[in-house]
N, C-alpha and C positions, 0 to 999 in steps of 0.2 A: 504494500500500500504506500502511496505517496504521502509525504508529510502534510499536504494540504487536504487530505481526505476528510470529509465531514461525516461523522457517524451520529445518527439520531438514535439514542439509546432507548427511547420510549415512544414508539408508535403503536397504533392499535389497528386491528382488523375488526370488521363487523360481519362475521360469518352469517349471522342471523338476518342480514340484509341481502345476502346473495341468492340468486335464483338457484333452486335445487339443493340448498344446504341440508335439508332434512334427509336427502337421499344417502348421506354419509353415515346414517345411523340405522340400527334395527328399528322396526316399526314401533315397538313399545317404547324404546328410548326416544324416538322422534316425537312421539306424543308427549312424553314427559318434558322433553326439551322445550317444546312449544309452550306448554303450560307454565314452565318456569320463566320463560321469556316474557310472557304477558303479565305474570305475577310481579316480576321485577320492575316492570314499567307502570305499576299501579298508581304512582304519583301523577302520571299523565292522565290515567283513566279517571281517577277520583277528582282531579281538578277540572278536567275538560269534558268529562262524560263521553269519551270516544267509544265508538263501537269496536268490537273485536277487529274488524277489517281495517277500520281507520287507524286504530292503535298500531296495528302491525305495519301499515304503510308509513306511519309517521316516523318509524325508526330511521328511514332514509332521509326524511325531511329535517331531522334535528341534528344532523352532523354536517360538517363543513366539507362536503365533496364526496365523490364516489370512490375515492381511493381505499376506503375501508373494505370494500367488497370486490372491487375491480382492480386487479394488479396492474393492468396497463395504464389506468388512470392514476394509480399510485406512482408509477415511474414518471409520468408527466409532471405530477406535483413535485416530486423530488428534483427533477431537472430544473423546474422553474424556481424552486427554493434554494438550490445549490447544495442539496443533500446527496451524498454518494451511497450511503448504506443506512438501512433502518432496521431496528430490532423490533419485532412484532409480537405484541401481547393481545389477548382476546379482550372483548368488551363485556357482553352479557355473561359469558362463562366465568369471567373474573369476579362477578358480583353476586350471583344468585346463591351459590353454595360454597361451603369451605372446601369440599372435595366431591369428586364425581366418580362413578364406577368406571372400571377399565374400558368398557365398550364405548362409553361417551368420550373418554379421553382419546382413544384410538381414532374415533370418527372425526373429532375436531382436528387432531394432528394430521390426519390424511387430507382433510380439506385445506389446512394451512400449507401442507407440503405442495399441494397442487397450485395454490396461490403463489407460493414462493418460486415454483418451477419456472415462472415467467422470466426471472433473472435471479438465480440463486446466489450470485455474487453480491447482489444489492439488497435483496429481500431476505431477511434473516429470521428464521422461525424460533420461537420459544415454546417449549413443550408444556402442555397441560398434562398433569400426572394424577393418577388415583392415589393421593397421598395418605389416605386412610388404609391403604393396603401396600405396605412398603415393598414387599416382594414384587407385586405387580408394577408398582411405580418404577422400581429399579429396572425391571425388564423393558418397560416402555421407554424409559430414558435411553437405555442402550440402543433400542431399536431405532428411535427417531434420529439420534445422533449419527449412527452408523449408516442408516438408509437414506436419510433426508438432509443430513448436515445441519441439524438444528444447533443453535449456539448456546443453549442454556435451558433451564426450566424455572418456572415461577411457582411461588407459594404465597399464601396469605401469611400475615404475621402470627396467626394461630389457626389451628384446625381442630374444631371442637375445643376440648380442654387442653390440647397439646400445643405448647408454645414452640418457638423456633429452635430452642436449645434442647428440646426433649430428646433423650437418647434413642428413642424409637426411630428417629430419622438418620441415625448414624450410618446404616448400610447404604441409604440413598446418597448421603453426602460423600461417602467413600467412593461410590460409583461415579458421582460427578467429578470428584478429584481425579480418578483414574482416567476418565474420558476427557479431562481437561476443559470442562464447561462449568460456568458459574451457577450459583444459586441466586435468583433474582426475586427479591421480596417486594410484593406489589399488592395494593388494595387492603384497606383496613378491615379487620374482622371483629376481634374481641371488643374493641371500643365502639365500633358500629353497633354491635349487639347491645352493648351497655346503654347507648343512646336510645335504642328502640325499646329496651326494657323500661326506661324511665319516662320517655316522651312519646312512645309510639313511633310510627314511621315518620322520620324527620330527615329529609334529604339534606337540608341546609346544615344542620348540626353534624350529621355524618360526614359531610364533605369537608367541613372545617377541621375535622379530626384527622384528616390524612397525615399531616406532619406529626401529630402526637402519636399516631399508630406507628410511624416509622421510628420514633424515639424508643418506643417499647421494644420494637424488633432489634434496634441497635443494642439496647441494654441486654436483651436476652442473648444475643450472639456473643457479646463481650463478657458479661458476668457468667454466662452459661458455659464458657470454655469451648465453644464450637471450633474456634481457630486453633486451640491447643490440640484438640482431638483429631483435627483434619488440617494438617500443616500445609496442604497444597490447595485447599478450597478457597475460591474467590467468591465474594458476596457483594451484590449490588442492592441498594435500597432505592426503590423507584417511586417517583411522583410524590415525594414528601417535602420538596424544597430543601434549602440548605442554610438559611439564615440562622437557624437554631443550633447549628452544628458546633461552633466554638464553645458556646455556653454549655451545651449538654454534655460534651465530652469532658469539660472541666468539672461539671457536677458529678459525673460518674467517678472521676478520679478522687474528688474531694470526699464523697460519701464513702468510698471504699477505704480511704485513709482514716476517716473518722471512726468508722464502725466495723471495719473488716476484721479487727482482732477480737471482737466480742464473740462469745460462744455461739456457734451455729450460724454466724453471719459471713464468715470467710468463704468466698466462692471457690477458692482454691485455684485461681488462675495464675499463669506464669508471669504476667506483666501487669502494669497498670492499664486500665482500659484504653487510654489515649495512645499508649505505646504500640498497640496493635496496628495503628495506622502506618507505622514505620515499616511494616512488613509488605505494604503495597498490595493488600488483598481486600481492602474495603473501599467501596465507591458509593457516591451519593448523587442522585440526579437532581438537577436544578430546573426551574422553569425559566423561560426566556425573559420574562418581565418581573421576576420577583425582586423586591426593592433592596434586599440585603445581600444580594449575590456578590457584589464587589467586596463587601465587608468579609464575607465567609471565605472568598477566594484568597484574600490577602492575609487572613488570620494565621498566625503561627500556632498550629494545633499541637505540635510537639516541637522540641528543639530541632528535629530533623525533617518534619513534614509540615508544609503549608497547605492551606485549603485547596489551592489550585492543583495540587497533586492527586486529589482524590474526588474531585467533582466531575461529573459527566453531564451532558446536555440531552434533553429530550423534548420533542415538539408536542407530544400528546395528540398529534393529528390522527384522525379527523374529529375528535370529540368536540362537543359543542362549546366547551370553555377554552379550547386551544386558540392560539393566535394563528390565524390563517386568512389570507396569505401574509407572509412576512415574519414567520417565527424565527428563522435564523437571523434575519436582519434585525429583529428586536433584540435578540441576544447580543449581537455584535455592537449594538448601540448602547449597551449597558455602560454606565459610568464606572470608572475604576478598574476596567479590565483592559490590559494592553493586548497587543496582537499575539504575543507569546502565550499569555494566559488563555486567551481564546482558543489557540491551537491545542493546548494541553487538554482543555475541557472538551472540545469537539472531536479530538482525534487521539492523542496519546493515551489519556486515561481510559477512554472507551475501548481502545485496542487492548490495553492491559487487562481490563475487566473481561473482555470476551475471549481472548485468545491465549492459549497456553504458551508461555515463553520458555518453558523448560528446555 
């Protein structure tokens, strides 16, 4: 890859908007998938009284372009924006459930592989895995990496009662390490459920909590010793912004120093939390227009690591709240980022997250 390559680390597809998407699933699974899709968009239905048919059609109308389901349209958007490669996450499948059965994951991954086949050098798939069945998840990860060239897998910050550092995921993390692909944490779960338990369905509050959910995932990965148990695993924290990063890492260090020697509170990790950044295996995605990006990029997170060594950039295209057109231009217009910092964030760091340099 050339040094001026731009990698969009957080793009999305909308399989559910594509013609024939249900054909990738067994009939019973297809019916359940459609039910979950409509249930997940209930805030549209309840607010606007849409019929089943109109609600289904509105999926296409509420995003910024056809690139989510039409790969040729996606390539056109990338060319117009100046994006060379994009890492692709799901939309509805990322939201509705914490985990899906193996058949659903395989169906989605096959649809995504067909989408990416338009240009596998530029359209980079991220696997959906049946993460409540670790043996099946490991087998599916191996299959899609070897057969389709997928560049990683994603999980929510929690799956049921199991947080990111749960030892039950160790075989999956070991497989990812062996394959040289990263764990990409995306979409809040536990905190979203907490909001719904207290307030009912509340899209606004749930959306506000995206960065807080990322903080919880960072805490679990660091205090939970995930990087000690898996010394080759790379981890990306997606769509949670980065303005909080300097403060939160400092707090993790301070609280461990203050309380870690008390009985039952020592997590038993080999480094202070912030020192794990020096390993070069943790990365955090920024938004194009977030106001504290320059502050986070310039922050000296450890004596060896500055923020611009671990921040990556994602457009979030084609979601309704993304900047389009002009997401990359908005990022480049950020105050406080020089050309070298921009290059690190849009290329160097993304390359190190995605590709095994061993």
